[in-house]
Residue frames relative to the residue before (quaternion, step in Angstrom):
aa qw qx qy qz dx dy dz
M 1.0000 0.0000 0.0000 0.0000 0.00 0.00 0.00
V 0.3875 -0.7259 0.5245 0.2190 3.58 -0.84 1.00
T 0.1810 -0.7682 0.6072 0.0918 3.56 -0.92 0.96
R 0.1572 -0.8054 0.5687 0.0564 3.55 -0.77 1.05
V 0.7119 -0.4366 0.3285 0.4412 3.55 -1.31 0.27
K 0.6598 0.5221 -0.3157 0.4386 3.58 0.90 -0.90
D 0.6248 0.5379 -0.3432 0.4499 3.62 1.10 -0.60
V 0.6538 0.4928 -0.3071 0.4851 3.58 1.00 -0.84
I 0.6333 0.5288 -0.3269 0.4608 3.58 0.98 -0.86
S 0.6315 0.5459 -0.3321 0.4393 3.58 0.95 -0.86
L 0.6648 0.4935 -0.3017 0.4727 3.59 0.99 -0.82
I 0.6561 0.5011 -0.3198 0.4650 3.60 0.93 -0.83
E 0.7252 0.4395 -0.2544 0.4650 3.57 0.90 -0.90
K 0.4790 0.5964 -0.4577 0.4532 3.56 1.29 0.10
L 0.6851 0.4317 -0.2634 0.5243 3.58 1.11 -0.71
A 0.8155 0.0972 0.0074 0.5705 3.57 0.83 -1.04
P 0.2048 -0.8170 0.5257 0.1192 3.62 0.22 1.22
R 0.5840 -0.6207 0.3995 0.3378 3.55 -0.99 0.86
E 0.6610 0.5347 -0.3203 0.4178 3.59 1.01 -0.76
Y 0.5447 0.6086 -0.4022 0.4138 3.61 1.26 -0.13
A 0.5410 0.6492 -0.4018 0.3526 3.60 1.19 -0.45
M 0.5654 -0.5778 0.4651 0.3606 3.55 -1.20 0.60
N 0.5997 -0.6222 0.3642 0.3472 3.58 -1.07 0.72
W 0.6543 0.4967 -0.3231 0.4698 3.62 1.20 -0.32
D 0.5750 0.6288 -0.3580 0.3818 3.56 1.28 -0.28
N 0.2158 -0.7552 0.6011 0.1476 3.57 -1.30 0.25
V 0.1031 0.8165 -0.5532 0.1294 3.55 0.07 1.32
G 0.5619 0.6035 -0.4502 0.3426 3.55 -1.30 0.28
L 0.7248 -0.3892 0.3199 0.4700 3.56 -1.32 -0.29
Q 0.1584 -0.8306 0.5315 0.0505 3.59 -0.60 1.15
V 0.7764 0.0573 -0.0221 0.6272 3.58 1.14 -0.62
G 0.7235 0.4674 -0.3114 0.4014 3.57 -1.04 0.71
S 0.5187 -0.6303 0.4965 0.2952 3.53 -1.29 -0.49
Y 0.5096 -0.6400 0.4875 0.3050 3.55 -1.07 0.78
E 0.7053 0.4806 -0.2531 0.4555 3.57 1.14 -0.67
K 0.4296 0.7118 -0.4551 0.3189 3.61 1.28 -0.08
E 0.4182 -0.6932 0.5261 0.2603 3.60 -0.92 0.91
V 0.1837 -0.7853 0.5861 0.0782 3.57 -1.02 0.87
K 0.0480 -0.7829 0.6203 0.0018 3.54 -0.77 1.13
R 0.7788 0.0859 -0.0377 0.6202 3.56 1.19 -0.63
L 0.0205 -0.7818 0.6228 0.0215 3.55 -1.11 0.71
I 0.2345 -0.7615 0.5893 0.1337 3.55 -1.25 0.47
L 0.2694 -0.7632 0.5731 0.1283 3.56 -1.06 0.85
C 0.1121 0.7925 -0.5919 0.0953 3.57 -0.95 0.86
L 0.5477 -0.5887 0.4727 0.3606 3.54 -1.32 0.18
D 0.7987 0.0435 0.0165 0.5999 3.58 0.92 -0.97
V 0.3746 -0.6772 0.5766 0.2619 3.56 -1.19 0.57
T 0.0530 0.7905 -0.6021 0.0983 3.56 -0.35 1.29
R 0.7148 -0.4047 0.3342 0.4620 3.55 -1.32 0.03
E 0.6762 0.5067 -0.2945 0.4465 3.57 0.93 -0.96
V 0.6524 0.5060 -0.3120 0.4702 3.58 0.99 -0.82
L 0.6543 0.5075 -0.3184 0.4615 3.59 0.94 -0.83
E 0.6367 0.5133 -0.3274 0.4732 3.59 0.99 -0.77
E 0.6273 0.5206 -0.3276 0.4778 3.57 1.06 -0.76
A 0.6483 0.5213 -0.3119 0.4590 3.58 0.98 -0.87
I 0.6481 0.5053 -0.3138 0.4757 3.60 0.99 -0.81
K 0.6525 0.5228 -0.3058 0.4554 3.57 0.95 -0.92
E 0.7314 0.4209 -0.2269 0.4863 3.58 0.97 -0.89
K 0.3764 -0.7589 0.4577 0.2700 3.59 1.35 0.00
V 0.2638 0.7714 -0.5357 0.2200 3.57 0.85 0.95
D 0.4198 -0.7097 0.5193 0.2245 3.53 -1.28 0.50
L 0.8053 0.1511 -0.0322 0.5724 3.56 1.18 -0.61
I 0.1767 -0.7365 0.6444 0.1050 3.55 -1.06 0.89
I 0.0987 -0.7645 0.6346 0.0558 3.57 -0.89 0.96
A 0.0340 -0.8194 0.5701 -0.0486 3.56 -0.50 1.26
H 0.4886 -0.6288 0.5114 0.3230 3.53 -1.29 0.40
H 0.7601 0.3176 -0.1872 0.5351 3.58 0.77 -0.98
P 0.4762 -0.6745 0.4783 0.2991 3.61 -0.85 0.91
M 0.4091 -0.6898 0.5362 0.2633 3.58 -0.95 0.85
I 0.7306 0.2525 -0.1610 0.6137 3.56 1.12 -0.74
F 0.0540 -0.8333 0.5499 -0.0141 3.54 -0.34 1.26
S 0.7635 0.2197 -0.1225 0.5948 3.56 0.77 -1.06
P 0.6314 -0.5365 0.3818 0.4095 3.60 -1.15 0.51
L 0.3276 -0.7448 0.5514 0.1841 3.57 -0.94 0.93
K 0.3146 -0.7510 0.5512 0.1821 3.57 -0.94 0.90
S 0.7900 0.0083 -0.0084 0.6130 3.57 1.25 -0.37
I 0.2070 -0.7341 0.6292 0.1493 3.55 -1.28 0.44
V 0.0451 0.8271 -0.5469 0.1216 3.51 0.02 1.39
K 0.5160 -0.6887 0.4195 0.2890 3.55 -0.78 1.03
E 0.6690 0.5151 -0.3013 0.4431 3.58 1.11 -0.64
D 0.5987 0.5256 -0.3668 0.4804 3.61 1.26 -0.19
Y 0.6344 -0.5598 0.3662 0.3874 3.58 -1.13 0.65
K 0.7382 0.4070 -0.2470 0.4779 3.58 0.66 -1.08
G 0.6260 0.5387 -0.3358 0.4529 3.56 1.01 -0.78
N 0.6370 0.5309 -0.3202 0.4581 3.56 1.05 -0.79
L 0.6315 0.5272 -0.3282 0.4643 3.60 1.03 -0.80
I 0.6535 0.5088 -0.3123 0.4654 3.57 0.96 -0.88
H 0.6429 0.5165 -0.3166 0.4687 3.60 0.94 -0.88
E 0.6670 0.5067 -0.3006 0.4561 3.59 0.92 -0.94
A 0.6479 0.5180 -0.3199 0.4578 3.59 0.96 -0.87
I 0.6774 0.4801 -0.2905 0.4756 3.57 0.88 -0.96
G 0.6606 0.5301 -0.3058 0.4348 3.58 0.96 -0.89
N 0.7380 0.3626 -0.2084 0.5296 3.57 1.16 -0.60
N 0.4595 -0.7245 0.4149 0.3029 3.56 1.34 0.38
I 0.4146 0.6851 -0.4786 0.3602 3.57 0.99 0.94
S 0.2607 -0.7530 0.5861 0.1467 3.57 -0.82 1.01
I 0.1828 -0.7778 0.5952 0.0864 3.57 -1.17 0.66
Y 0.0387 -0.7993 0.5981 -0.0429 3.56 -0.79 1.11
A 0.1308 -0.7955 0.5888 0.0583 3.59 -1.02 0.83
T 0.0221 -0.7537 0.6569 0.0069 3.55 -1.06 0.87
H 0.0474 -0.8666 0.4933 -0.0594 3.54 -0.08 1.35
T 0.8418 0.1029 -0.0690 0.5254 3.61 -0.35 -1.18
N 0.5700 0.5701 -0.3970 0.4387 3.61 1.15 -0.39
M 0.6681 0.4651 -0.2967 0.4993 3.59 1.11 -0.67
D 0.5852 0.5694 -0.3695 0.4436 3.60 1.15 -0.52
V 0.8029 0.3906 -0.1727 0.4159 3.54 0.64 -1.19
T 0.5859 0.6292 -0.3831 0.3377 3.59 1.05 -0.64
K 0.5729 -0.5686 0.4564 0.3743 3.55 -1.20 0.52
G 0.7904 0.2135 -0.1977 0.5391 3.56 -0.73 1.09
G 0.5288 0.6383 -0.3955 0.3956 3.56 1.32 0.18
L 0.8264 -0.2883 0.1753 0.4508 3.53 -1.30 -0.38
N 0.6163 0.5382 -0.3554 0.4519 3.61 0.99 -0.73
D 0.6900 0.4671 -0.2757 0.4793 3.58 0.89 -0.93
F 0.6063 0.5720 -0.3536 0.4246 3.59 1.02 -0.79
V 0.7134 0.4394 -0.2600 0.4799 3.59 0.84 -0.97
A 0.6141 0.5410 -0.3498 0.4559 3.60 1.03 -0.72
N 0.6748 0.4780 -0.2875 0.4833 3.57 0.98 -0.82
K 0.5991 0.5890 -0.3555 0.4096 3.56 1.11 -0.68
I 0.7443 0.3213 -0.2185 0.5432 3.61 1.07 -0.62
E 0.5037 -0.7239 0.3706 0.2912 3.55 1.34 0.53
L 0.1798 0.7749 -0.5756 0.1894 3.56 0.87 0.99
Q 0.2231 -0.7640 0.5930 0.1221 3.55 -1.14 0.67
D 0.8127 0.2001 -0.1771 0.5178 3.58 -1.26 0.48
I 0.1192 0.8492 -0.5024 0.1110 3.55 0.91 0.99
S 0.0259 -0.7833 0.6209 -0.0167 3.56 -1.02 0.94
I 0.5783 -0.5610 0.4565 0.3774 3.56 -1.31 0.30
L 0.4250 -0.7123 0.5012 0.2466 3.57 -0.92 0.92
D 0.8108 0.0134 0.0429 0.5836 3.60 0.75 -1.03
M 0.2328 -0.7986 0.5412 0.1231 3.57 -0.18 1.28
T 0.1650 -0.8160 0.5513 0.0539 3.57 -0.71 1.10
N 0.8089 -0.0298 0.0638 0.5838 3.58 1.12 -0.51
S 0.1472 -0.7449 0.6299 0.1630 3.53 -1.32 -0.03
E 0.5980 -0.5971 0.4018 0.3526 3.55 -1.12 0.67
K 0.3978 -0.6686 0.5684 0.2676 3.54 -1.12 0.69
L 0.2057 -0.7884 0.5722 0.0932 3.54 -1.00 0.86
Y 0.1299 -0.7760 0.6147 0.0552 3.53 -1.19 0.68
K 0.2987 -0.7065 0.6031 0.2187 3.53 -1.28 0.44
I 0.1954 -0.7458 0.6279 0.1064 3.54 -0.98 0.97
V 0.0582 -0.7628 0.6436 0.0228 3.57 -0.92 0.96
V 0.0426 0.8064 -0.5858 0.0680 3.59 -0.69 1.07
F 0.3046 -0.7519 0.5646 0.1519 3.57 -1.10 0.80
I 0.0664 -0.8355 0.5399 -0.0773 3.54 -0.59 1.28
P 0.4579 -0.6492 0.5125 0.3257 3.63 -0.97 0.70
E 0.6165 -0.5765 0.3861 0.3721 3.57 -1.03 0.80
G 0.7544 0.3746 -0.2961 0.4504 3.53 -1.04 0.86
Y 0.7240 0.4078 -0.2337 0.5048 3.60 1.24 -0.28
E 0.4295 0.7456 -0.4386 0.2593 3.59 1.29 -0.06
D 0.6461 0.5181 -0.3369 0.4478 3.63 1.01 -0.70
D 0.6081 0.5441 -0.3530 0.4578 3.61 1.08 -0.67
I 0.6784 0.4951 -0.2909 0.4583 3.55 0.96 -0.89
V 0.6746 0.4879 -0.3177 0.4538 3.60 0.84 -0.89
N 0.6246 0.5249 -0.3386 0.4688 3.61 1.09 -0.65
A 0.6497 0.5135 -0.3158 0.4631 3.58 0.96 -0.86
L 0.6501 0.5083 -0.3089 0.4729 3.59 1.02 -0.78
A 0.6598 0.5268 -0.3074 0.4389 3.57 0.95 -0.92
V 0.6192 0.5499 -0.3388 0.4466 3.59 1.03 -0.81
A 0.7087 0.4430 -0.2452 0.4913 3.59 1.10 -0.73
G 0.6413 -0.5656 0.3206 0.4075 3.60 1.25 0.11
A 0.5333 0.6057 -0.4222 0.4128 3.60 1.24 0.11
G 0.7711 0.3680 -0.2562 0.4521 3.57 -1.22 0.44
H 0.5225 0.6112 -0.4264 0.4143 3.58 1.20 0.49
I 0.0518 0.7685 -0.6341 0.0676 3.57 -0.77 1.09
G 0.8101 -0.0737 -0.0007 0.5817 3.58 -0.37 1.24
N 0.7751 -0.2804 0.2399 0.5129 3.56 -0.78 -1.05
Y 0.5633 0.5694 -0.3935 0.4513 3.59 1.21 0.49
S 0.1406 -0.7726 0.6134 0.0841 3.56 -1.07 0.79
H 0.7764 0.3456 -0.2571 0.4601 3.59 -1.36 0.12
C 0.3122 0.7564 -0.5165 0.2522 3.60 1.08 0.66
S 0.1999 0.7659 -0.5912 0.1545 3.59 -0.86 0.97
F 0.2178 -0.7150 0.6339 0.1987 3.53 -1.38 0.15
R 0.1118 -0.8150 0.5683 0.0139 3.56 -0.90 0.95
S 0.0194 0.7766 -0.6296 0.0100 3.56 -1.08 0.76
D 0.4857 -0.6860 0.4759 0.2588 3.55 -1.17 0.73
G 0.1414 0.7788 -0.6064 0.0756 3.53 -1.23 0.52
V 0.4347 -0.6628 0.5368 0.2893 3.55 -1.34 -0.14
G 0.1685 -0.7784 0.5992 0.0819 3.54 -0.85 1.02
T 0.1435 -0.7900 0.5909 0.0785 3.58 -1.08 0.74
F 0.1592 0.7676 -0.6123 0.1022 3.55 -1.17 0.66
K 0.2021 -0.7477 0.6172 0.1383 3.54 -1.28 0.48
P 0.3228 -0.7524 0.5386 0.1993 3.62 -0.50 1.11
L 0.2263 -0.7889 0.5604 0.1117 3.57 -0.79 1.03
E 0.7437 -0.3963 0.2832 0.4579 3.55 -1.32 0.02
G 0.7687 0.3351 -0.2651 0.4759 3.57 -0.96 0.89
T 0.6028 0.5534 -0.3619 0.4465 3.59 1.27 -0.07
T 0.1718 -0.7284 0.6465 0.1484 3.53 -1.36 0.36
P 0.1260 -0.8603 0.4889 0.0710 3.59 0.43 1.21
F 0.4997 -0.6352 0.5088 0.2964 3.52 -1.17 0.73
I 0.7657 0.1122 -0.0493 0.6314 3.55 1.13 -0.78
G 0.7902 0.3373 -0.2423 0.4507 3.60 -1.05 0.78
Q 0.4280 -0.6824 0.5450 0.2325 3.51 -1.45 0.02
Q 0.6102 -0.5497 0.4190 0.3873 3.55 -1.19 0.57
G 0.8294 0.2477 -0.1894 0.4636 3.54 -1.05 0.85
E 0.6921 0.4400 -0.2861 0.4956 3.58 1.23 -0.06
L 0.4393 -0.6900 0.5139 0.2586 3.57 -0.95 0.96
E 0.1486 -0.8005 0.5783 0.0513 3.55 -0.80 1.06
K 0.1258 -0.7364 0.6591 0.0864 3.53 -1.22 0.68
V 0.0243 -0.8309 0.5514 -0.0698 3.55 -0.53 1.26
N 0.4327 -0.6590 0.5470 0.2814 3.54 -1.03 0.82
E 0.0129 0.8239 -0.5621 0.0708 3.56 -0.58 1.18
I 0.3569 -0.6923 0.5869 0.2212 3.51 -1.36 0.36
R 0.2433 -0.7175 0.6340 0.1551 3.55 -0.98 0.92
M 0.0600 -0.8108 0.5822 -0.0085 3.57 -0.55 1.20
E 0.1018 -0.7812 0.6148 0.0371 3.57 -0.96 0.94
T 0.1040 0.7765 -0.6184 0.0618 3.55 -1.06 0.75
I 0.4386 -0.6967 0.5169 0.2347 3.54 -1.30 0.32
V 0.0008 0.7985 -0.6011 0.0323 3.58 -1.10 0.71
S 0.4438 -0.6713 0.5215 0.2837 3.57 -1.12 0.66
Q 0.6712 -0.5134 0.3507 0.4036 3.55 -1.23 0.45
K 0.6732 0.5176 -0.3186 0.4212 3.59 0.91 -0.87
N 0.7354 0.3962 -0.2294 0.4996 3.62 1.16 -0.54
L 0.4155 0.7600 -0.4421 0.2329 3.58 1.28 -0.16
N 0.7108 0.4623 -0.2850 0.4471 3.61 0.69 -1.01
A 0.6534 0.5057 -0.3170 0.4657 3.58 0.98 -0.85
A 0.6355 0.5308 -0.3288 0.4543 3.59 1.03 -0.78
I 0.6547 0.5042 -0.3133 0.4680 3.59 0.93 -0.87
D 0.6507 0.5183 -0.3181 0.4548 3.60 0.92 -0.89
N 0.6671 0.4981 -0.3002 0.4657 3.59 0.90 -0.93
M 0.6443 0.5363 -0.3158 0.4446 3.56 0.97 -0.91
I 0.6809 0.4881 -0.2937 0.4602 3.59 0.86 -0.94
R 0.6491 0.5167 -0.3256 0.4535 3.60 0.98 -0.80
A 0.7182 0.4516 -0.2529 0.4651 3.59 1.00 -0.81
H 0.5907 0.6075 -0.3584 0.3918 3.60 1.20 -0.49
P 0.4485 -0.7210 0.4567 0.2655 3.61 -0.87 0.87
Y 0.6170 0.5831 -0.3570 0.3897 3.62 1.13 -0.52
E 0.5531 -0.5963 0.4807 0.3278 3.52 -1.23 0.60
E 0.7600 0.1335 -0.0678 0.6325 3.56 1.09 -0.83
V 0.2260 -0.8042 0.5407 0.0993 3.57 -0.59 1.17
A 0.2508 -0.7486 0.5958 0.1471 3.57 -0.91 0.95
Y 0.2303 0.7650 -0.5747 0.1776 3.58 -0.67 1.10
D 0.2258 -0.7531 0.6041 0.1300 3.56 -1.30 0.44
I 0.1861 -0.7479 0.6261 0.1181 3.55 -1.26 0.57
F 0.0509 -0.8079 0.5870 -0.0043 3.59 -0.73 1.07
P 0.3549 -0.7054 0.5610 0.2483 3.63 -0.83 0.89
L 0.2419 -0.7784 0.5674 0.1169 3.57 -1.04 0.82
H 0.4193 -0.6946 0.5262 0.2549 3.56 -1.23 0.51
L 0.4550 0.6689 -0.4568 0.3700 3.58 1.27 0.15
E 0.4034 -0.6863 0.5431 0.2670 3.57 -1.16 0.56
G 0.3000 -0.7457 0.5687 0.1744 3.53 -1.01 0.87
K 0.8327 -0.1456 0.1354 0.5168 3.53 -1.12 -0.73
K 0.3967 -0.7150 0.5271 0.2314 3.59 -0.91 0.96
I 0.1333 -0.7837 0.6059 0.0315 3.55 -1.06 0.86
G 0.2800 0.7872 -0.5206 0.1754 3.59 -0.89 0.78
I 0.5817 -0.5960 0.4529 0.3184 3.50 -1.39 0.38
G 0.8383 0.2248 -0.1662 0.4681 3.55 -1.11 0.79
R 0.1719 -0.7534 0.6255 0.1076 3.52 -1.35 0.34
F 0.0250 -0.7748 0.6269 0.0786 3.55 -1.25 0.36
G 0.1135 0.7872 -0.5957 0.1126 3.53 -1.18 0.63
R 0.5954 -0.5794 0.4360 0.3460 3.53 -1.36 -0.17
L 0.4391 -0.6392 0.5602 0.2912 3.53 -1.18 0.64
K 0.6148 -0.5547 0.4016 0.3913 3.58 -1.14 0.54
T 0.7829 0.0161 0.0094 0.6219 3.54 1.02 -0.86
P 0.5447 -0.6179 0.4430 0.3538 3.61 -0.99 0.76
Q 0.0492 -0.7900 0.6111 -0.0058 3.56 -1.10 0.78
N 0.4396 -0.6332 0.5360 0.3443 3.56 -1.18 0.37
I 0.7199 -0.4784 0.2812 0.4170 3.56 -1.24 0.34
E 0.6452 0.5291 -0.3254 0.4449 3.58 1.00 -0.80
Q 0.6409 0.5135 -0.3237 0.4698 3.60 1.01 -0.78
L 0.6635 0.5057 -0.3056 0.4589 3.57 0.96 -0.87
V 0.6239 0.5324 -0.3351 0.4636 3.59 1.03 -0.76
R 0.6601 0.5007 -0.3102 0.4663 3.58 0.92 -0.88
K 0.6208 0.5385 -0.3363 0.4600 3.58 1.06 -0.75
L 0.6717 0.4939 -0.2969 0.4656 3.57 0.96 -0.86
K 0.6114 0.5494 -0.3548 0.4455 3.59 0.99 -0.75
T 0.6711 0.4772 -0.2887 0.4884 3.57 1.06 -0.79
S 0.6970 0.4897 -0.2771 0.4444 3.59 0.82 -1.02
F 0.7627 0.3531 -0.1816 0.5104 3.58 0.98 -0.86
D 0.3633 -0.7556 0.4676 0.2800 3.59 1.33 -0.03
L 0.3548 0.7409 -0.4788 0.3097 3.55 0.79 1.11
E 0.4697 -0.6781 0.4941 0.2747 3.56 -1.14 0.69
Q 0.8059 -0.0435 0.0524 0.5882 3.54 1.01 -0.76
I 0.1253 -0.7789 0.6127 0.0480 3.55 -1.24 0.57
R 0.3296 -0.7061 0.5884 0.2159 3.56 -1.04 0.80
Y 0.0685 0.8025 -0.5921 0.0270 3.57 -1.05 0.64
I 0.3036 -0.7134 0.6050 0.1813 3.52 -1.31 0.52
K 0.1896 -0.7919 0.5753 0.0769 3.54 -0.63 1.15
A 0.2504 -0.8050 0.5226 0.1272 3.56 -0.42 1.23
N 0.7846 -0.1076 0.1118 0.6003 3.58 1.07 -0.76
D 0.6061 -0.5739 0.4154 0.3616 3.58 -1.31 -0.09
D 0.4041 0.7376 -0.4657 0.2753 3.60 1.25 0.06
E 0.5029 -0.6129 0.5068 0.3384 3.55 -1.23 0.52
I 0.3608 -0.7413 0.5363 0.1806 3.53 -1.11 0.79
Q 0.0823 -0.7964 0.5990 0.0127 3.56 -0.83 1.06
K 0.7835 0.2679 -0.1160 0.5485 3.55 0.91 -0.98
V 0.0452 -0.8277 0.5561 -0.0609 3.56 -0.66 1.19
A 0.2015 -0.7458 0.6219 0.1282 3.56 -1.15 0.76
I 0.1233 -0.7753 0.6162 0.0632 3.56 -1.19 0.65
V 0.0396 0.7494 -0.6605 0.0256 3.55 -1.01 0.92
N 0.3659 -0.7456 0.5146 0.2128 3.59 -0.50 1.17
G 0.8064 0.2918 -0.1994 0.4743 3.54 -1.18 0.55
S 0.7755 -0.2851 0.2551 0.5022 3.56 -0.84 -1.04
G 0.1497 0.8441 -0.4943 0.1443 3.58 -0.22 1.24
A 0.2791 0.7901 -0.5080 0.1992 3.58 1.15 0.44
D 0.5828 0.5927 -0.3703 0.4147 3.60 1.17 -0.52
Y 0.6866 0.4893 -0.2790 0.4598 3.58 1.23 -0.34
I 0.3258 0.7586 -0.5044 0.2530 3.61 1.23 0.30
K 0.7047 0.4641 -0.2776 0.4593 3.58 0.76 -1.03
L 0.6573 0.5015 -0.3229 0.4607 3.62 0.89 -0.85
S 0.6234 0.5355 -0.3405 0.4568 3.60 1.00 -0.77
Q 0.6535 0.5016 -0.3062 0.4771 3.57 1.00 -0.84
E 0.6553 0.5126 -0.3106 0.4597 3.60 1.01 -0.80
K 0.6550 0.4943 -0.3031 0.4846 3.59 1.17 -0.56
G 0.5783 -0.6221 0.3613 0.3848 3.59 1.28 0.05
C 0.4443 0.6949 -0.4614 0.3270 3.60 1.23 0.26
Q 0.3484 -0.7298 0.5500 0.2086 3.55 -1.11 0.73
C 0.7970 0.1374 -0.0663 0.5844 3.59 1.28 -0.26
L 0.1578 -0.7450 0.6405 0.0997 3.55 -1.21 0.73
I 0.1748 -0.7567 0.6234 0.0908 3.56 -0.98 0.96
T 0.2365 0.7655 -0.5593 0.2127 3.59 -0.64 1.12
G 0.3967 -0.6869 0.5332 0.2940 3.57 -1.20 -0.56
D 0.7889 0.3595 -0.2384 0.4377 3.57 -1.34 0.03
V 0.2825 0.7631 -0.5288 0.2413 3.59 0.93 0.87
K 0.2537 -0.7811 0.5576 0.1210 3.58 -0.77 1.08
Y 0.7368 -0.4381 0.2955 0.4218 3.54 -1.34 0.29
H 0.7192 0.4380 -0.2623 0.4713 3.59 0.81 -0.99
D 0.5588 0.5626 -0.3885 0.4693 3.60 1.21 -0.43
A 0.6483 0.5217 -0.3096 0.4601 3.56 0.99 -0.87
Q 0.6353 0.5204 -0.3269 0.4676 3.58 1.00 -0.78
T 0.6385 0.5301 -0.3157 0.4601 3.57 0.98 -0.89
A 0.6446 0.5295 -0.3194 0.4496 3.59 0.94 -0.89
K 0.6692 0.4936 -0.3066 0.4632 3.59 0.88 -0.89
E 0.6405 0.5246 -0.3214 0.4597 3.58 1.03 -0.78
L 0.7062 0.4438 -0.2536 0.4900 3.58 1.05 -0.78
G 0.4527 -0.7139 0.4331 0.3128 3.59 1.24 -0.23
I 0.5742 0.5554 -0.4046 0.4451 3.58 1.12 0.61
S 0.3786 -0.7160 0.5406 0.2275 3.57 -0.86 0.96
V 0.1388 -0.7814 0.6047 0.0663 3.56 -1.17 0.63
I 0.1638 -0.7587 0.6241 0.0898 3.53 -1.01 0.91
D 0.1713 -0.7776 0.6007 0.0717 3.56 -0.65 1.18
A 0.0821 -0.8369 0.5412 -0.0017 3.55 0.04 1.35
G 0.6133 -0.5764 0.3362 0.4226 3.58 1.29 -0.09
H 0.5427 -0.6241 0.4583 0.3255 3.55 -1.09 0.76
F 0.6852 0.4734 -0.2736 0.4811 3.57 0.77 -1.06
E 0.7026 0.5131 -0.2763 0.4083 3.56 0.82 -1.06
T 0.7126 0.4268 -0.2674 0.4884 3.62 1.09 -0.57
E 0.7318 0.4109 -0.2448 0.4855 3.61 1.24 -0.18
I 0.5113 0.6663 -0.4252 0.3374 3.59 1.18 -0.31
F 0.5388 0.6210 -0.3984 0.4065 3.60 1.25 -0.32
F 0.4122 0.7125 -0.4556 0.3388 3.58 1.30 -0.13
V 0.6873 0.4904 -0.3048 0.4407 3.58 0.84 -0.95
Q 0.6312 0.5193 -0.3359 0.4680 3.62 1.03 -0.70
L 0.6556 0.5325 -0.3006 0.4431 3.53 0.94 -0.97
V 0.7280 0.4313 -0.2517 0.4697 3.58 0.74 -1.06
E 0.6024 0.5511 -0.3638 0.4483 3.60 1.04 -0.67
K 0.6782 0.4863 -0.2921 0.4671 3.59 0.83 -0.97
Y 0.6673 0.5117 -0.3021 0.4490 3.57 0.92 -0.92
L 0.7065 0.4634 -0.2795 0.4561 3.61 0.81 -0.98
K 0.6017 0.5488 -0.3697 0.4474 3.61 1.02 -0.67
K 0.6578 0.5023 -0.3023 0.4729 3.56 0.97 -0.86
E 0.6843 0.4811 -0.2868 0.4669 3.59 0.87 -0.94
F 0.6426 0.5159 -0.3288 0.4613 3.60 0.96 -0.79
H 0.6487 0.5162 -0.3178 0.4602 3.58 0.97 -0.84
E 0.7048 0.4749 -0.2710 0.4520 3.59 0.86 -0.98
N 0.7520 0.3711 -0.2017 0.5061 3.59 1.14 -0.61
N 0.4388 -0.7266 0.4308 0.3066 3.58 1.33 0.30
I 0.3573 0.7190 -0.5011 0.3230 3.55 0.97 0.96
E 0.1805 -0.7936 0.5753 0.0808 3.57 -0.78 1.03
V 0.2743 0.7225 -0.5775 0.2632 3.54 -0.02 1.37
D 0.3688 -0.7248 0.5382 0.2212 3.58 -0.82 0.98
I 0.1875 -0.7739 0.5980 0.0915 3.56 -0.97 0.93
I 0.0922 -0.7814 0.6169 0.0184 3.55 -0.80 1.08
V 0.2354 -0.7318 0.6203 0.1561 3.57 -0.98 0.86
S 0.4604 -0.7044 0.4637 0.2769 3.56 -0.63 1.11
D 0.2003 -0.7793 0.5822 0.1166 3.55 -0.92 0.91
T 0.3936 0.7053 -0.4834 0.3377 3.55 1.27 0.40
K 0.3376 -0.7412 0.5446 0.2003 3.58 -0.79 1.00
I 0.0370 -0.8626 0.5033 -0.0355 3.56 -0.18 1.30
N 0.4203 0.6811 -0.5015 0.3285 3.60 1.19 0.13
P 0.3594 -0.7763 0.4701 0.2172 3.63 -0.52 1.11
F 0.6598 0.4986 -0.3090 0.4697 3.60 1.25 -0.32
N 0.1806 -0.7580 0.6175 0.1078 3.55 -1.14 0.71
I 0.2433 -0.7467 0.6000 0.1523 3.57 -1.18 0.58
L 0.1761 -0.7887 0.5832 0.0829 3.58 -0.78 1.04
């Protein structure tokens, strides 16, 4: 079976839907074609000259990056410019480039959760809720005896899930009427004759990201030539989406103990930190990448410490004034786990879907900072 760029994207966006991205972000396919066949792909944090050269050497078809290579609108693509040259090289070597950024940060099971679990936080919650999934109700009319086939088809597509329950539906009996006209091949009845059929009205719930797949599955599984169904938008909130996580440490620790734990967990030589006081730390917030803007919110959530990167001098002063310690583990260092997360996820999805695509994790050292 041929696997195309659009197939890989579909699997990634099952975990991190594109609509989860912040409105200032630029995620999705940035260079290439959705129809391009993929036999090999490479995972990286940033698309740099070195990463692109590695991709060319390894003969990959698709680069999956965390940070978008094209972030702001481009006014020109010139070969003599750094970014323009990368785009020309990618196109010339038939390499597609895809970015999954803040959508991968915020999604459940994404990068925020990966790092929170890495330091064994408990009772994890979203730090800053940015959105919630839109929910819809699907109502479909089914001839008696076929309702279990339909509910199974819907469940496979992600419909009928409420909390930790699947296959959720409500069913009521009724009578459906129809007259097959010329050119039809009715499942029940004869052309030109009015039919009255005992039918089941089935209702179930589905998130926006699963709506189209649920409808497609339902129609394929339905015995009727023409399926009668309704879609209703709901005012209920679905899955919560947001930046950062906070939770409790297994055991309280002072700031120095927590820093040493992070150095071990993140395999770091050194870490900058701001010590607000000598109190033991129980409640911790984490924002991958650049999260100094969340110092005040972390303090308001009752956290004694924020773990993030890109903390500036005045951010450190603000933290001390608010009485919250901050650990600056680094932008690169808190996001490089992206490649581990996506590698593990895609290997599982490829195995379950019988997809034969080689996954390469870039070994190019792209952290722009050096430690002497």
